[in-house]
N, CA, C and O atoms as CSV, one atom per row, in Angstrom:
chain,resi,resn,atom,element,x,y,z
A,1,UNK,N,N,62.246,93.068,88.514
A,1,UNK,CA,C,63.353,93.815,89.051
A,1,UNK,C,C,63.948,94.778,88.032
A,1,UNK,O,O,64.477,95.825,88.404
A,2,UNK,N,N,63.866,94.431,86.744
A,2,UNK,CA,C,64.469,95.291,85.726
A,2,UNK,C,C,63.505,95.381,84.544
A,2,UNK,O,O,62.866,94.400,84.167
A,3,UNK,N,N,63.419,96.565,83.979
A,3,UNK,CA,C,62.650,96.757,82.760
A,3,UNK,C,C,63.453,97.655,81.830
A,3,UNK,O,O,64.643,97.874,82.056
A,4,UNK,N,N,62.819,98.173,80.796
A,4,UNK,CA,C,63.542,98.993,79.822
A,4,UNK,C,C,64.144,100.259,80.436
A,4,UNK,O,O,65.058,100.843,79.854
A,5,UNK,N,N,63.657,100.688,81.585
A,5,UNK,CA,C,64.189,101.884,82.250
A,5,UNK,C,C,65.338,101.560,83.202
A,5,UNK,O,O,65.986,102.469,83.719
A,6,UNK,N,N,65.593,100.285,83.437
A,6,UNK,CA,C,66.689,99.890,84.309
A,6,UNK,C,C,66.214,99.156,85.540
A,6,UNK,O,O,65.084,98.670,85.595
A,7,UNK,N,N,67.086,99.082,86.526
A,7,UNK,CA,C,66.794,98.366,87.762
A,7,UNK,C,C,65.839,99.157,88.634
A,7,UNK,O,O,65.889,100.387,88.665
A,8,UNK,N,N,64.972,98.454,89.342
A,8,UNK,CA,C,64.067,99.077,90.297
A,8,UNK,C,C,64.712,99.185,91.668
A,8,UNK,O,O,64.191,99.867,92.551
A,9,UNK,N,N,65.835,98.521,91.849
A,9,UNK,CA,C,66.566,98.530,93.104
A,9,UNK,C,C,67.973,99.040,92.846
A,9,UNK,O,O,68.449,99.047,91.711
A,10,UNK,N,N,68.621,99.460,93.903
A,10,UNK,CA,C,69.973,99.980,93.781
A,10,UNK,C,C,70.961,98.825,93.607
A,10,UNK,O,O,71.072,97.968,94.484
A,11,UNK,N,N,71.656,98.800,92.515
A,11,UNK,CA,C,72.796,97.933,92.284
A,11,UNK,C,C,72.649,96.496,92.771
A,11,UNK,O,O,73.404,96.083,93.651
A,12,UNK,N,N,71.718,95.726,92.241
A,12,UNK,CA,C,71.652,94.318,92.647
A,12,UNK,C,C,72.911,93.580,92.189
A,12,UNK,O,O,73.508,93.924,91.169
A,13,UNK,N,N,73.296,92.583,92.941
A,13,UNK,CA,C,74.499,91.794,92.622
A,13,UNK,C,C,74.074,90.356,92.367
A,13,UNK,O,O,73.386,89.740,93.181
A,14,UNK,N,N,74.498,89.831,91.216
A,14,UNK,CA,C,74.170,88.445,90.859
A,14,UNK,C,C,74.957,87.504,91.753
A,14,UNK,O,O,76.165,87.663,91.930
A,15,UNK,N,N,74.261,86.517,92.317
A,15,UNK,CA,C,74.894,85.549,93.202
A,15,UNK,C,C,74.929,84.145,92.631
A,15,UNK,O,O,75.705,83.303,93.084
A,16,UNK,N,N,74.093,83.893,91.641
A,16,UNK,CA,C,74.034,82.557,91.087
A,16,UNK,C,C,73.371,82.603,89.720
A,16,UNK,O,O,72.617,83.523,89.406
A,17,UNK,N,N,73.662,81.611,88.932
A,17,UNK,CA,C,73.016,81.446,87.641
A,17,UNK,C,C,72.905,79.943,87.409
A,17,UNK,O,O,73.849,79.296,86.957
A,18,UNK,N,N,71.744,79.407,87.725
A,18,UNK,CA,C,71.547,77.959,87.681
A,18,UNK,C,C,70.311,77.619,86.859
A,18,UNK,O,O,69.341,78.377,86.849
A,19,UNK,N,N,70.343,76.465,86.162
A,19,UNK,CA,C,69.128,76.037,85.466
A,19,UNK,C,C,68.089,75.552,86.475
A,19,UNK,O,O,68.426,74.951,87.495
A,20,UNK,N,N,66.842,75.819,86.174
A,20,UNK,CA,C,65.761,75.282,86.997
A,20,UNK,C,C,65.651,73.788,86.762
A,20,UNK,O,O,66.015,73.293,85.696
A,21,UNK,N,N,65.158,73.082,87.741
A,21,UNK,CA,C,65.012,71.639,87.623
A,21,UNK,C,C,64.142,71.307,86.407
A,21,UNK,O,O,63.027,71.810,86.271
A,22,UNK,N,N,64.663,70.466,85.543
A,22,UNK,CA,C,63.939,70.047,84.359
A,22,UNK,C,C,64.014,71.030,83.202
A,22,UNK,O,O,63.375,70.816,82.172
A,23,UNK,N,N,64.787,72.107,83.353
A,23,UNK,CA,C,64.910,73.137,82.303
A,23,UNK,C,C,66.371,73.281,81.908
A,23,UNK,O,O,67.267,72.873,82.647
A,24,UNK,N,N,66.600,73.857,80.752
A,24,UNK,CA,C,67.968,74.092,80.307
A,24,UNK,C,C,68.392,75.546,80.476
A,24,UNK,O,O,69.585,75.831,80.588
A,25,UNK,N,N,67.430,76.471,80.497
A,25,UNK,CA,C,67.819,77.877,80.647
A,25,UNK,C,C,68.192,78.177,82.097
A,25,UNK,O,O,67.643,77.598,83.034
A,26,UNK,N,N,69.125,79.084,82.248
A,26,UNK,CA,C,69.601,79.465,83.574
A,26,UNK,C,C,68.741,80.595,84.140
A,26,UNK,O,O,68.189,81.415,83.406
A,27,UNK,N,N,68.649,80.608,85.452
A,27,UNK,CA,C,67.928,81.660,86.158
A,27,UNK,C,C,68.934,82.369,87.065
A,27,UNK,O,O,69.612,81.736,87.875
A,28,UNK,N,N,69.019,83.675,86.919
A,28,UNK,CA,C,69.924,84.453,87.756
A,28,UNK,C,C,69.256,84.766,89.081
A,28,UNK,O,O,68.069,85.087,89.135
A,29,UNK,N,N,70.037,84.667,90.153
A,29,UNK,CA,C,69.587,85.016,91.494
A,29,UNK,C,C,70.398,86.226,91.928
A,29,UNK,O,O,71.626,86.224,91.850
A,30,UNK,N,N,69.694,87.269,92.390
A,30,UNK,CA,C,70.347,88.524,92.748
A,30,UNK,C,C,70.190,88.837,94.223
A,30,UNK,O,O,69.217,88.442,94.866
A,31,UNK,N,N,71.173,89.557,94.742
A,31,UNK,CA,C,71.113,90.112,96.087
A,31,UNK,C,C,70.713,91.581,95.962
A,31,UNK,O,O,71.330,92.336,95.211
A,32,UNK,N,N,69.696,91.975,96.690
A,32,UNK,CA,C,69.263,93.367,96.731
A,32,UNK,C,C,69.988,94.032,97.900
A,32,UNK,O,O,69.985,93.506,99.013
A,33,UNK,N,N,70.602,95.171,97.653
A,33,UNK,CA,C,71.426,95.809,98.686
A,33,UNK,C,C,70.758,97.006,99.344
A,33,UNK,O,O,71.374,97.663,100.183
A,34,UNK,N,N,69.527,97.302,98.990
A,34,UNK,CA,C,68.864,98.502,99.519
A,34,UNK,C,C,68.778,98.512,101.045
A,34,UNK,O,O,68.743,99.586,101.644
A,35,UNK,N,N,68.745,97.364,101.677
A,35,UNK,CA,C,68.607,97.291,103.128
A,35,UNK,C,C,69.914,97.578,103.862
A,35,UNK,O,O,69.897,97.826,105.068
A,36,UNK,N,N,71.034,97.549,103.167
A,36,UNK,CA,C,72.345,97.738,103.797
A,36,UNK,C,C,72.633,99.223,104.056
A,36,UNK,O,O,72.054,100.106,103.423
A,37,UNK,N,N,73.532,99.467,104.993
A,37,UNK,CA,C,74.066,100.816,105.185
A,37,UNK,C,C,74.758,101.222,103.891
A,37,UNK,O,O,75.237,100.360,103.154
A,38,UNK,N,N,74.818,102.518,103.602
A,38,UNK,CA,C,75.368,103.004,102.335
A,38,UNK,C,C,76.787,102.502,102.089
A,38,UNK,O,O,77.104,102.092,100.973
A,39,UNK,N,N,77.638,102.524,103.096
A,39,UNK,CA,C,79.028,102.091,102.913
A,39,UNK,C,C,79.098,100.631,102.475
A,39,UNK,O,O,79.837,100.298,101.549
A,40,UNK,N,N,78.339,99.763,103.128
A,40,UNK,CA,C,78.319,98.353,102.739
A,40,UNK,C,C,77.685,98.174,101.370
A,40,UNK,O,O,78.176,97.382,100.565
A,41,UNK,N,N,76.603,98.892,101.091
A,41,UNK,CA,C,75.947,98.787,99.784
A,41,UNK,C,C,76.899,99.209,98.672
A,41,UNK,O,O,76.899,98.607,97.598
A,42,UNK,N,N,77.707,100.233,98.917
A,42,UNK,CA,C,78.686,100.673,97.925
A,42,UNK,C,C,79.740,99.593,97.670
A,42,UNK,O,O,80.139,99.369,96.528
A,43,UNK,N,N,80.184,98.930,98.732
A,43,UNK,CA,C,81.175,97.865,98.586
A,43,UNK,C,C,80.581,96.687,97.813
A,43,UNK,O,O,81.233,96.125,96.933
A,44,UNK,N,N,79.352,96.319,98.143
A,44,UNK,CA,C,78.676,95.238,97.419
A,44,UNK,C,C,78.539,95.610,95.942
A,44,UNK,O,O,78.814,94.791,95.066
A,45,UNK,N,N,78.118,96.839,95.669
A,45,UNK,CA,C,77.965,97.284,94.279
A,45,UNK,C,C,79.294,97.247,93.535
A,45,UNK,O,O,79.345,96.860,92.367
A,46,UNK,N,N,80.366,97.648,94.208
A,46,UNK,CA,C,81.672,97.666,93.542
A,46,UNK,C,C,82.203,96.252,93.281
A,46,UNK,O,O,83.077,96.071,92.434
A,47,UNK,N,N,81.688,95.258,93.992
A,47,UNK,CA,C,82.129,93.879,93.781
A,47,UNK,C,C,81.229,93.114,92.816
A,47,UNK,O,O,81.500,91.953,92.511
A,48,UNK,N,N,80.178,93.741,92.340
A,48,UNK,CA,C,79.190,93.036,91.504
A,48,UNK,C,C,79.808,92.426,90.253
A,48,UNK,O,O,79.518,91.276,89.925
A,49,UNK,N,N,80.646,93.167,89.554
A,49,UNK,CA,C,81.245,92.644,88.326
A,49,UNK,C,C,82.209,91.505,88.640
A,49,UNK,O,O,82.239,90.503,87.925
A,50,UNK,N,N,82.992,91.650,89.698
A,50,UNK,CA,C,83.921,90.597,90.108
A,50,UNK,C,C,83.175,89.308,90.421
A,50,UNK,O,O,83.571,88.237,89.962
A,51,UNK,N,N,82.110,89.399,91.191
A,51,UNK,CA,C,81.329,88.205,91.556
A,51,UNK,C,C,80.700,87.586,90.312
A,51,UNK,O,O,80.702,86.365,90.154
A,52,UNK,N,N,80.168,88.416,89.438
A,52,UNK,CA,C,79.559,87.914,88.207
A,52,UNK,C,C,80.603,87.211,87.330
A,52,UNK,O,O,80.341,86.134,86.794
A,53,UNK,N,N,81.780,87.819,87.185
A,53,UNK,CA,C,82.854,87.198,86.401
A,53,UNK,C,C,83.268,85.859,87.012
A,53,UNK,O,O,83.528,84.895,86.292
A,54,UNK,N,N,83.328,85.807,88.336
A,54,UNK,CA,C,83.701,84.580,89.043
A,54,UNK,C,C,82.677,83.477,88.778
A,54,UNK,O,O,83.050,82.339,88.495
A,55,UNK,N,N,81.393,83.810,88.869
A,55,UNK,CA,C,80.328,82.839,88.616
A,55,UNK,C,C,80.410,82.319,87.186
A,55,UNK,O,O,80.339,81.112,86.955
A,56,UNK,N,N,80.560,83.230,86.227
A,56,UNK,CA,C,80.631,82.828,84.813
A,56,UNK,C,C,81.841,81.942,84.541
A,56,UNK,O,O,81.723,80.910,83.879
A,57,UNK,N,N,82.997,82.340,85.049
A,57,UNK,CA,C,84.218,81.562,84.811
A,57,UNK,C,C,84.110,80.177,85.442
A,57,UNK,O,O,84.494,79.183,84.826
A,58,UNK,N,N,83.598,80.109,86.649
A,58,UNK,CA,C,83.455,78.814,87.324
A,58,UNK,C,C,82.486,77.913,86.580
A,58,UNK,O,O,82.736,76.716,86.442
A,59,UNK,N,N,81.382,78.473,86.100
A,59,UNK,CA,C,80.390,77.644,85.404
A,59,UNK,C,C,80.911,77.137,84.062
A,59,UNK,O,O,80.426,76.129,83.548
A,60,UNK,N,N,81.899,77.832,83.494
A,60,UNK,CA,C,82.492,77.419,82.215
A,60,UNK,C,C,83.783,76.624,82.401
A,60,UNK,O,O,84.435,76.241,81.430
A,61,UNK,N,N,84.141,76.381,83.668
A,61,UNK,CA,C,85.385,75.668,83.931
A,61,UNK,C,C,86.610,76.476,83.591
A,61,UNK,O,O,87.663,75.912,83.294
A,62,UNK,N,N,86.491,77.806,83.631
A,62,UNK,CA,C,87.572,78.713,83.243
A,62,UNK,C,C,88.031,79.595,84.399
A,62,UNK,O,O,88.470,80.724,84.182
A,63,UNK,N,N,87.934,79.095,85.605
A,63,UNK,CA,C,88.268,79.888,86.786
A,63,UNK,C,C,89.783,80.060,86.881
A,63,UNK,O,O,90.525,79.080,86.957
A,64,UNK,N,N,90.229,81.306,86.875
A,64,UNK,CA,C,91.665,81.599,86.897
A,64,UNK,C,C,92.148,81.865,88.320
A,64,UNK,O,O,91.365,82.209,89.205
A,65,UNK,N,N,93.444,81.700,88.518
A,65,UNK,CA,C,94.058,82.039,89.805
A,65,UNK,C,C,93.765,83.498,90.152
A,65,UNK,O,O,93.518,83.826,91.312
A,66,UNK,N,N,93.794,84.365,89.152
A,66,UNK,CA,C,93.569,85.795,89.375
A,66,UNK,C,C,92.169,86.061,89.939
A,66,UNK,O,O,92.024,86.820,90.897
A,67,UNK,N,N,91.148,85.447,89.358
A,67,UNK,CA,C,89.785,85.638,89.875
A,67,UNK,C,C,89.643,85.089,91.289
A,67,UNK,O,O,88.994,85.705,92.135
A,68,UNK,N,N,90.241,83.944,91.544
A,68,UNK,CA,C,90.190,83.364,92.885
A,68,UNK,C,C,90.846,84.308,93.885
A,68,UNK,O,O,90.306,84.545,94.966
A,69,UNK,N,N,92.008,84.844,93.528
A,69,UNK,CA,C,92.721,85.771,94.413
A,69,UNK,C,C,91.921,87.055,94.631
A,69,UNK,O,O,91.833,87.549,95.754
A,70,UNK,N,N,91.337,87.595,93.555
A,70,UNK,CA,C,90.585,88.849,93.674
A,70,UNK,C,C,89.353,88.691,94.558
A,70,UNK,O,O,89.108,89.528,95.427
A,71,UNK,N,N,88.576,87.631,94.349
A,71,UNK,CA,C,87.399,87.442,95.185
A,71,UNK,C,C,87.809,87.108,96.615
A,71,UNK,O,O,87.175,87.566,97.566
A,72,UNK,N,N,88.855,86.321,96.771
A,72,UNK,CA,C,89.359,86.022,98.108
A,72,UNK,C,C,89.803,87.285,98.837
A,72,UNK,O,O,89.551,87.426,100.034
A,73,UNK,N,N,90.458,88.200,98.137
A,73,UNK,CA,C,90.892,89.460,98.746
A,73,UNK,C,C,89.687,90.308,99.144
A,73,UNK,O,O,89.683,90.927,100.209
A,74,UNK,N,N,88.667,90.335,98.288
A,74,UNK,CA,C,87.443,91.074,98.635
A,74,UNK,C,C,86.841,90.513,99.920
A,74,UNK,O,O,86.456,91.275,100.807
A,75,UNK,N,N,86.758,89.210,100.025
A,75,UNK,CA,C,86.173,88.570,101.206
A,75,UNK,C,C,87.037,88.839,102.438
A,75,UNK,O,O,86.510,89.117,103.516
A,76,UNK,N,N,88.358,88.759,102.286
A,76,UNK,CA,C,89.254,89.033,103.411
A,76,UNK,C,C,89.071,90.462,103.934
A,76,UNK,O,O,89.088,90.690,105.144
A,77,UNK,N,N,88.899,91.409,103.033
A,77,UNK,CA,C,88.744,92.813,103.438
A,77,UNK,C,C,87.334,93.115,103.948
A,77,UNK,O,O,87.135,94.091,104.672
A,78,UNK,N,N,86.363,92.293,103.581
A,78,UNK,CA,C,84.960,92.533,103.927
A,78,UNK,C,C,84.346,91.250,104.478
A,78,UNK,O,O,83.472,90.650,103.852
A,79,UNK,N,N,84.802,90.844,105.632
A,79,UNK,CA,C,84.372,89.564,106.199
A,79,UNK,C,C,82.864,89.505,106.462
A,79,UNK,O,O,82.306,88.416,106.595
A,80,UNK,N,N,82.210,90.643,106.537
A,80,UNK,CA,C,80.760,90.701,106.730
A,80,UNK,C,C,80.007,90.290,105.456
A,80,UNK,O,O,78.808,90.017,105.520
A,81,UNK,N,N,80.682,90.239,104.308
A,81,UNK,CA,C,80.030,89.955,103.025
A,81,UNK,C,C,79.842,88.449,102.858
A,81,UNK,O,O,80.543,87.802,102.079
A,82,UNK,N,N,78.891,87.913,103.600
A,82,UNK,CA,C,78.652,86.472,103.601
A,82,UNK,C,C,78.104,85.966,102.268
A,82,UNK,O,O,78.281,84.794,101.934
A,83,UNK,N,N,77.446,86.830,101.508
A,83,UNK,CA,C,76.943,86.401,100.196
A,83,UNK,C,C,78.111,86.127,99.252
A,83,UNK,O,O,78.096,85.127,98.534
A,84,UNK,N,N,79.114,86.990,99.240
A,84,UNK,CA,C,80.302,86.756,98.411
A,84,UNK,C,C,81.022,85.491,98.872
A,84,UNK,O,O,81.513,84.719,98.048
A,85,UNK,N,N,81.086,85.278,100.186
A,85,UNK,CA,C,81.712,84.070,100.719
A,85,UNK,C,C,80.954,82.829,100.254
A,85,UNK,O,O,81.572,81.820,99.916
A,86,UNK,N,N,79.632,82.892,100.233
A,86,UNK,CA,C,78.817,81.757,99.773
A,86,UNK,C,C,79.077,81.458,98.299
A,86,UNK,O,O,79.155,80.293,97.910
A,87,UNK,N,N,79.212,82.500,97.475
A,87,UNK,CA,C,79.529,82.302,96.060
A,87,UNK,C,C,80.895,81.631,95.931
A,87,UNK,O,O,81.062,80.680,95.168
A,88,UNK,N,N,81.858,82.134,96.678
A,88,UNK,CA,C,83.220,81.591,96.653
A,88,UNK,C,C,83.223,80.123,97.066
A,88,UNK,O,O,83.876,79.298,96.427
A,89,UNK,N,N,82.503,79.798,98.121
A,89,UNK,CA,C,82.460,78.434,98.650
A,89,UNK,C,C,81.700,77.470,97.732
A,89,UNK,O,O,81.986,76.273,97.717
A,90,UNK,N,N,80.736,77.988,96.969
A,90,UNK,CA,C,79.866,77.127,96.149
A,90,UNK,C,C,80.494,76.716,94.838
A,90,UNK,O,O,80.046,75.754,94.214
A,91,UNK,N,N,81.524,77.424,94.405
A,91,UNK,CA,C,82.095,77.158,93.094
A,91,UNK,C,C,83.286,76.218,93.203
A,91,UNK,O,O,84.070,76.316,94.147
A,92,UNK,N,N,83.426,75.316,92.253
A,92,UNK,CA,C,84.634,74.485,92.234
A,92,UNK,C,C,85.855,75.370,91.985
A,92,UNK,O,O,85.746,76.365,91.268
A,93,UNK,N,N,86.979,75.046,92.542
A,93,UNK,CA,C,88.144,75.912,92.427
A,93,UNK,C,C,89.195,75.352,91.485
A,93,UNK,O,O,90.392,75.531,91.711
A,94,UNK,N,N,88.759,74.677,90.432
A,94,UNK,CA,C,89.708,74.222,89.417
A,94,UNK,C,C,90.153,75.431,88.612
A,94,UNK,O,O,89.334,76.135,88.020
A,95,UNK,N,N,91.448,75.661,88.597
A,95,UNK,CA,C,91.980,76.798,87.855
A,95,UNK,C,C,92.363,76.384,86.438
A,95,UNK,O,O,92.567,75.209,86.133
A,96,UNK,N,N,92.452,77.406,85.590
A,96,UNK,CA,C,92.933,77.171,84.222
A,96,UNK,C,C,94.288,77.805,84.075
A,96,UNK,O,O,94.890,77.735,83.003
């Protein structure tokens, strides 16, 4: 998906970062947005950093009220974004 020249797809969004069974290194899982209408793809691209920050904070036990509110607001405004909703639902919501 990515090489020294950059991404082969338009603005992929990271949805997960989990270790493989029996391994310690994490594997990132991305959503490809090329199939979406431009308006939706733009919204997904603009939320990529927020979703990535949310995943990282949750995995480190550092999830803040602010990140929860920001991702929740994104989902409220874009109810069609089921991938963001899945990320939100999959993470523990312990705040720091």
